[in-house]
Each structure stands twice: as structure tokens, then as C-alpha cells.
C-alpha positions, 0 to 999 in steps of 0.5 A: 293512655300512657302516651298522653299522660306523658306529654301532659307532664312533659309539658308541664315540666317545660312550663315550668322549667322555662319560669324557673329559669326565667325568674331565678336569671332574673333575681341574680340580675338584679341581685348583681346590679344591686351589688354594684350599686345601681339605683333600686329604681330600675326594677320598679316598672313604671309608664313610659313616655309615649307608650299606648294603652296596653289594651289598645295594642292588643285590640288593634293587632287582633282586630287587623289578624282577624281582618287578614284572616277574614279578607284571606279566606275570601281571597282563596275562595277568588283565587280557586273558583276563577284561577282553578288552584287546589284549595289545599294550596290556595288557603293556606298561603293565602290566610298566612299572608294576609294574617302576616300583612295584618301584623304588619300593619298593626306593628306600623300602625301601633309605632304610630299610635306611641308617636301620637299618645 
């Protein structure tokens, strides 16, 4: 019982430490830029020229990832039944391969989508 509590507390502390370091570092960088006389408009998050909306990118990448995983399961079953490859090798290998290809395809299509808009 004590191990689960220690793991939960450790995970919480890691998330807290990372966020603390991120925000304090960001604050120090901004203060240093302001002291040097940099324009304050660089801190405002504006919409980039030609950037696709965030929701389109997320939906595109998620759809291609799930399609890649579905195709991988089908392909692994085919490889297992026809070639006789062990199930423990066929499924993880094809799932990771096709998921990676789906994410790469999503990255490529996102670049085209940003150029198009």
C-alpha cells in the first residue's frame, strides 16, 4: 500500500517541478528582454501568418494515427495467418510501424495545410 502512495506523490512532484521550472525560466527570460529594451509585443501570442487552426491539425493527426493503428491490426492478423509469424512479434511491430507512418503522413499533410491557408 505504501508503494502506490510514494509513486503518486513522486509523479505529482515531477509535474510540479517541471511546471515550476518552466514558468520561472520564462519569467526570467522575459525580464531580461525587458531590461535590454526589447519590444513587449513579442510576448503576445498572436496568430501566425498561414497557420492552420489548431483543431484541424489535432483532428487530422488523430485520424491518421487511429487509421494507422487499425490498418496495423489488420495487417498483423494477415501476416500472422499467412506467414506464420509469432503473434507477439507481428502485432506490436506492425502497430508501431503503421502508427509512425500515420503520424509522419499527418505531419506532411499539416505542412501542406499550413501552406494552403
